[in-house]
C-alpha positions in Angstrom: 27.7 -106.8 66.8 29.5 -107.3 63.4 33.1 -107.0 64.4 33.9 -110.7 64.2 33.7 -110.3 60.4 36.8 -108.1 60.3 40.2 -109.4 59.5 42.8 -109.5 62.3 44.5 -106.4 60.9 41.1 -104.6 60.6 40.2 -105.6 64.2 43.5 -104.0 65.5 42.8 -100.9 63.5 39.3 -100.8 64.7 40.3 -100.9 68.4 42.8 -98.0 67.8 40.1 -96.0 66.0 37.5 -96.8 68.8 39.9 -95.6 71.5 40.8 -92.4 69.5 37.1 -91.6 68.9 36.2 -92.3 72.6 39.0 -90.0 73.8 38.4 -87.3 71.2 36.0 -85.4 73.4 38.4 -85.3 76.3 36.1 -87.7 78.3 37.0 -91.4 78.0 33.9 -92.4 79.9 33.2 -95.6 81.8 30.5 -96.4 79.2 33.0 -96.0 76.4 35.6 -98.1 78.2 33.0 -100.8 78.8 31.9 -100.7 75.1 35.6 -101.1 74.0 36.0 -104.0 76.4 32.9 -105.5 74.8 34.5 -105.1 71.4 37.6 -106.9 72.7 35.5 -109.8 73.9 33.5 -110.0 70.7 36.7 -110.0 68.6 38.6 -112.2 71.0 41.4 -109.6 71.2 43.2 -107.6 73.9 43.4 -103.9 73.6 47.0 -102.7 73.6 47.2 -98.9 73.6 50.9 -98.9 72.8 50.5 -100.8 69.5 47.0 -100.1 68.4 46.6 -96.4 69.0 47.9 -94.3 66.1 46.9 -91.0 64.6 43.2 -91.3 63.7 43.8 -90.1 60.1 46.2 -92.9 59.6 43.7 -95.5 60.8 40.9 -94.0 58.7 43.1 -94.0 55.6 44.1 -97.6 56.4 40.4 -98.7 56.3 39.8 -96.6 53.2 42.6 -98.3 51.3 42.5 -101.8 52.6 38.9 -102.6 53.4 35.8 -103.4 51.3 32.5 -101.5 51.5 30.9 -103.9 53.9 33.7 -103.5 56.4 33.6 -99.7 56.1 29.9 -99.7 56.8 30.4 -102.0 59.8 33.2 -99.7 61.2 31.0 -96.5 60.8 28.0 -98.3 62.4 30.0 -99.5 65.4 31.8 -96.2 66.1 28.5 -94.4 66.0 27.3 -96.8 68.6 30.4 -96.1 70.6 29.9 -92.3 70.3 26.3 -92.7 71.5 27.2 -95.0 74.4 27.8 -92.2 76.9 24.8 -90.1 75.8 27.2 -87.5 74.6 27.6 -87.7 70.9 29.4 -84.4 70.5 30.5 -82.3 67.5 34.1 -83.6 67.5 32.9 -87.2 67.3 30.4 -86.2 64.6 33.2 -84.5 62.6 35.4 -87.6 62.8 32.6 -89.9 61.7 31.7 -87.5 58.9 35.3 -87.6 57.7 35.1 -91.4 57.8 32.0 -91.4 55.7 33.6 -89.1 53.1 36.8 -91.1 52.9 34.9 -94.4 52.8 32.6 -93.1 50.0 29.5 -93.5 52.1 26.5 -91.2 51.7 25.8 -89.0 54.8 22.4 -90.6 55.0 24.1 -93.9 56.0 25.4 -92.3 59.2 22.2 -90.6 60.0 20.3 -93.9 59.6 22.8 -95.6 61.8 22.3 -93.0 64.5 18.5 -93.4 64.3 18.6 -97.2 64.5 21.1 -97.2 67.3 19.0 -94.6 69.2 16.0 -96.9 68.8 18.0 -99.9 70.0 19.2 -98.1 73.1 15.7 -97.0 73.8 14.4 -100.5 73.4 17.1 -101.9 75.6 16.2 -99.3 78.3 12.6 -100.4 78.1 13.5 -104.1 78.5 15.8 -103.2 81.5 12.9 -101.2 83.1 10.5 -104.0 82.6 12.7 -106.8 83.9 14.8 -104.9 86.5 12.5 -102.0 87.4 
């Protein structure tokens, strides 16, 4: 949704982070894969696992050191959406996002609000799909 704002380097880091988060629960689901493909389309980039995937702490620290507050908020918002995409926002994903919030200097309430808004968005999207397609 907001990923086009990121710099090229931040986009590359984001795709690596997104993959790491999606795979962190041991289930790189079809929904998560589709979401990452959507990110690639939005950012006009190709995902390259060999060059973009790095240890998640390294990527988080990269954002922490190189990015402004707006970018950090975008990253947290987008990865929460990714974590919720497969209806399985598990404890491991929550721990990673909590670590991001801490390292980015964001209040825990920011992530909680993101989760609430994204949940409402998903629910609204489902209602529209049922209305139009059901």
